[in-house]
N, C-alpha and C positions, 0 to 999 in steps of 0.2 A: 276797290283797287288801290294799292298804295303808291300813288304818284308821286314819289319822293326824288325829283330829278337832282337834288343836291347829293343824293347817294352815288351819283354817277359823276361825281367831279373829277376824279381821277381819269376816268375815260373821256371825259370832255376835254380835259386839258391835253391829252394826246391827240384827239382829233383836231383840235383848235391849232396844236403845234403843226401837225402834218399839213393842213390847209395853208398856215402862214409860212411854212418852209417853202411849199410850191409855188406860192404867189410871190413870196419875196425872191426866191430865186430867179423868177421870170423877169424882174426889173433890175436886179443888181448886176454889175458887170462881172466878168469871171474873176477877176483879181479879188473881188470882195465877197465871193462866195463862201469863204470861210466863217464870215459872219451868221450865215445860215446854220451851218454845222454846229458852231458853238450855241447858237441860240436853240437849237433842237436838243443838245445835251442838258441845257438849263431846264427846258420844257419837260424831258424825261425826269429830271431830278425832282422839279415841282410836283409832277404826277405822283412820283413816290413819296413824297412828305404828304401831300394831301390824303394818300391812300393811308399813311401809318396814323394820321390824326384824326381819320374818320371814324365815328360811332354812330351806328345806325341799327335798324332793324335787321333780323337775319335774312330776310328776303323782301323784294319790292316788286311792284308790278304784277300783282296777283300770283306770286310765287314763281314768276319766270325768270327772276336773276337772284341769285345767291349772294350774301354778303357776309359769308361765314369766315372761319380763320383761314381755310384754303384760299378763298378769293383774296383776303387781306394779304396773305403772303404772297402770293403771286403778283398782285398788283404793286407790291413794292419791289420784288425781285426782278420782274420783267422791264420795268423801265430802267433800272439801275443797270442791269446787265445790257440794255440797248445803249446806254450811254457809254458804258465801257467799250462796246463794240465800235463805237464812234471814234473813241480814242485809240482803239487797236488800227482802225483803218485810216487813221488821219493822213499817214504818210502817202498812201496810195490815192485817196481822194482829193488831196490838196492840189488845186489847179485844175481838177478835172471839169469837163463840160458838164457833167452830170452829178455834180457834187451836191447841190440841193435837192436834186430828185432822189438821191441816195437817202439823205436824211429824211425826206418826207416819206418815202416808201419803208423805211425802218420803223418810223413812227407808227405808219399804218399797219404794219405787221406786228408790231408789239401790242397795238390796240386790239387787233383781231385776236392775238393770244389772251389778252385779259378777258375779253368778251366771251372766249371759248370757256375760260376757267369758270366765270361766274354763271355760265348759262345754267338754268334750271328749267329748261324748255327745249325741245327738240329743234324748233324753229330757230331758236338763238343759237343753238348748236351748229346749225347750217350756216347762219349767217357769219359767226365767230370763224368757222373753218374756211369760208370763202375770203373772208378779210385778213385772215393769217396766212392764206396760201397764195392769192394771187400776186401780191407784191413780191414774193419770192421769185417768181418767174423772171421778172424784171431785173432783181437784185443780181441772180446769179449771172445774168447775161451782160451785165455792165462792163466786165473787163474786156469784152470783145476778142477773146482768144477762141482758137478752134475747140479747145477742151471745155470752154464755158458755153459756147454754142451747143455742142454735144450734150453737155450737163442739163442746160435750160430745156433742150427738147425732151430729154429723158423725164425731167421733173414734169414738164407740162403734161405729158402724155400720161404718165403715172397719176397725176394730180387730177387729171380729167377723168380717167377710168374709175379711180377708188373714189373719188367725189360723187360720180354717178351712182355707184354701188352704196354710198352712205345715204344719198337722198332718196334711193329706193328703200333701204332699211327704214329710214324716217317714216316715208309714206306708209309702210307695212304697219308699223308700230302705232302711228296715229290713226291709222283706218281701223284697226281692230280693238284699240283702246278708247276711242272716241275723244281723244283730248291729246295734248302734246306737252302739258306741263309734267313734271315728274311725279309731284303728288297725285295727278290724275293717273299716270301710268301705274304707279305703285298700287293703287286701288283696283285698277282694271285688270292688269295683265294676268294676274293668278286665275283668272276666270276664262280666259281666251284659248284658244288651240295652241298647244305647246309649239307645235311645228312653226305657226305665224310669229309667235314671240321670238322663237329661235331665229328664224329666217331675219327678221327686223333687226335682232341683236347682232348677228354675224355681219350684216351690211353696214351697220354703224360702226362696229368693231373695226372693220377694215378701212374705213375712212380715217378714224382716229389713229390706228396703227402707222398709216401712211404719214400722218402729220406728226407722229412722235419719232418716226423713222425705225420701226421695228419690223421684223418678220410677219408678214409677207410684203409689207409696203416699204422695204428698207433700200431698194436698188438705187435710187436716186442719191442718196446721201453721200457716199464716198465720191461719186463723180462731181457733185456739187462742190464738196469740200476741196476737191483739187483744182476745179476749173473757175471756181469764183475767187475773188480778192480775199486776202488774208481776214479782213474785217467781216466781210460778208460770210466767209466760211465758219468764222466764229460764231456769228449770229444763227445760221441754219442748224448748226449741230448743237446749241445751246437752248435758244429761245423758244421756238415752236413746240418742242416735246414738253414744257412746262406746263402749258395749257391743255394740251392734248391728254396728258396723263391724269390731270385732275378732272378733265371731262369723263373720261373712261372709268375713273373711281366713283364718279357720281351715278353713272350708266350701270355698273356692276350691281350697286346698292339697290337699284329699283327693278332689277330683274327678278322674275319669279322663281320660286325653287324648281318649275318644270323645266327650267333651262339651267344648265350646269355651266353657267358662266365662269365660276371660279376655276374649273377643271381646264377650260379651253383657253383663258388668259395664262395659266400656269405652264401649260404646253408652250404656248407661244413665247413665254418668257425664257423658257429653256432653249428654245430654238433660237432666239435672239441673241442671247448671251454666249450661246455655242458658236454659233455661225460668225458673230461679229469679232469674237476673240481670235477664232482660227484664220479668218481672213485677214486680220491685222498682222499676222505672223511675218509674212514676207513682203509687205508694202514697203516700197522705196522712196515714195513721196510722203513727207511728213504730215501734210494737212490731209492726205488721202488716209494715212495711217490712222489719224485722229477721227477720221470719218467712219471707218470701221469700228474702231473703238467705240464711239457713240453708240453704234447699233447693239453692241454687247452691253453698253450701260443702260441701255434701255431695257434691257431684259432684267437687271437687277432691280430697276425702279418698278417694273411690272410685278414683282413678287409681292408687295404689300397690296397691290391693286387686287390680285387674286384672293386674298383673304380679307378683304377691307368691310364685308358684309357680316364677319364672324368674329373677327379680332379687333378690340378697341386701339390697340397700340399701333395698328397698320397705317392708319390716317397721319399720325404725328411722324412715324417712319417715314412714310413717303415724302411729307414735306420736308423733313431733315435731310433726305437724300437729294431732293431737287435743289437745294440751296448749296450743299457743299459740292455737289456736281457742277453746277454753274460756276462757282468759284474756281474750281479745279481745271475745268476745260478752257474757261477764258483766260487763265494763267498761262496755259500752254500755248495757245494762239497768239497771246501777247509776247511770249518769249520768242516764237517764230517771226512776228511782225518787227521784233527789235533787231533781228538779224535777217533782212530780207533776201540776202544772198544764199541762205542755208535753208531751202525749202526741202532739198532732198536729204534723206537720213545719213547717206555717206558724206555729204557736205558738211555734217558736224563734226568730222575729224579735228582735232586741235582745238575745238571751241572751248574745252575745259581751261587750256592755257591761255587763250586769247581773252576769253570773256566768261570767267569762273561764276560771276554772280547769276548771269543768264543760264550758265548751264546749271547752276544749282536750283533754279527755278524750275527747269526742266526736268531734273531729277526728282524734285519734291512733288511735282505736279504727276509724273508717271508713277511714281509709288503710291500716290494717293488714288489715282485711278485703280490700281491693282487692289488696294485697300489695306495697306501696311500701316502700322502705327509708327509715328505720331502724326499721322495726317487727316485730313477733314473726312475724305471718303470712307476711311476706316469707321468713323462714328456712324455714317450712313449706313454702310453695310451691315455693321452689328445691329444696328435698329431694323432694318429690313429682314436679316435673318432671323432675328428673335420673333419679329412678327409673323413670318411665314411658318418658322416651326411651332408657334403657339396656335397659329389657324390651322395645323393639321397638314400642312405640306412639307413634311420633312425631307422627301425625296427630292424637292425643288431646293432644298438648303444644301444637301449633299451635292447637286450639281453645280450650284452657285459657287460652292467652297473651291470644288475642283477646278472650275473655270478661272477662279480667282488666281489659283495657283499657277495655272497655265498662261495668264497673261502676263505674268512676270517676263517670258520670253521676248515679247516685242518691247517690253519696257526696258530691260536690261541691254537689248540689242541696240537701242537708240542711245542710252547713257553710255554704253561701253565705247561706241563709236566716238562720243564726244572726248573720251579721254584717250583715244589713240592718236599717234602722230599721224599728220597728213600725208598721203602718198607722195605729193608734190609740193613745194614751197608755194605758199599763196600770200597774196597782198593782205596785209592785216586792215581791217575795216573797223569802223567805230559803231557801236550800237547806236539805233535811233533812239534818241533820249526819252522821248514822250512815252513810246511803247516799252522802253526797258524800265522806266520808273511804274508804268502800270504793271507790268510783268512782276516786278519785285513787291509790289504793294499787294498784289494778288497771292503770289508765293507766300508771303508773310501770313497772310489770312489762313491759307490753308493749314499751317502749323498753329495760328491762334484758334482756329475753330476747333481742333482736337482737344483744346483745354477748357472749352466753354461748357459747362455742364448742361447749361439751358438748352443746346442743341438736343440732347438726348431726353426725349418727352415721354418715353413709353414707361 
């Protein structure tokens, strides 16, 4: 057994930071709670740095935890995204009675996402799933509004149902395979009844699709995006899916040929991108629109997962898409946070004249989600389209291309509204500086990422 505890330093940093934030917030007066938030941001950045510097074996603890390129990428991306989320939500959390609890819960959810990414054992998958999911229930409900209460209840009920189904799937696979690590599953599953392997896979798939926000576990995402605060909405539509999709990709690889996992994942990818895009067409609330958009985006991310067992370019394509999507989605939520009085799409009338830079970020971000050059997600879509086509799923690429064109409708509807004159004169408001700087920085990264050849690794 490789008991290399130093290999888990990024996870240890996140756990220690979460505990310190919770304890520190318990003793600090409310006017000094900001210290906890800024400390949590530093902790997240330190975790990302330790992950970038860490060089170790491919697996540790008897092959139960993987430390490959996928884990390293998410180990860096998730803490950085969490730090950005804290910056995005700084305005709403400032002076809040739950500021330190928010920071602690965000770090715990980030830790669960990282653990889910590196899990090479079904029991660690269950642990990571719970650690990444349970904090979300509290985070969504922190805004104390009626929509937040409804979203919290819906997320909790769906999380409980899909979590139980996932645990059932794990029990089936462990029972028939006689082990829980992925190498053990890969050796044993080809020799077990196909029905048992399929049943276990479907159960696990359901839980991970709930975490990723894909069909059929997507119902909570738009409600949570609308009901939660802007920072929390940015987190739940970005971070949890990063770990869930890598965990699902690992699972598809170990499934035997007796289970047609690629076809099932491909069908669910098509369903997610179609439903998410169509549902976003007529949304009036901007965060809710992005919530439905993220359901559609998960469909694109599932494309390389479906062919990851047969196409070598699928893995780097998936990692590329995860990175560029995270940057794009966080940029859009940062733009909304910079203009907190414009949460409705119609309220963006006149924004192009009053706030041309922030409107430019929204324009670049939405065009990036659609996949138009020269934006970051265009690079990701080109990579996943190529991987899916080379992997034999040309039908899925055709559907994805049609959905990408259709998504122009909701993107242009929002952008065109920003360039219209307001129906009635409204008082000019200043953009929140911290969030505006964050939005502009991320918006610039969307363009820069397009020109970095290193992102395209297929």
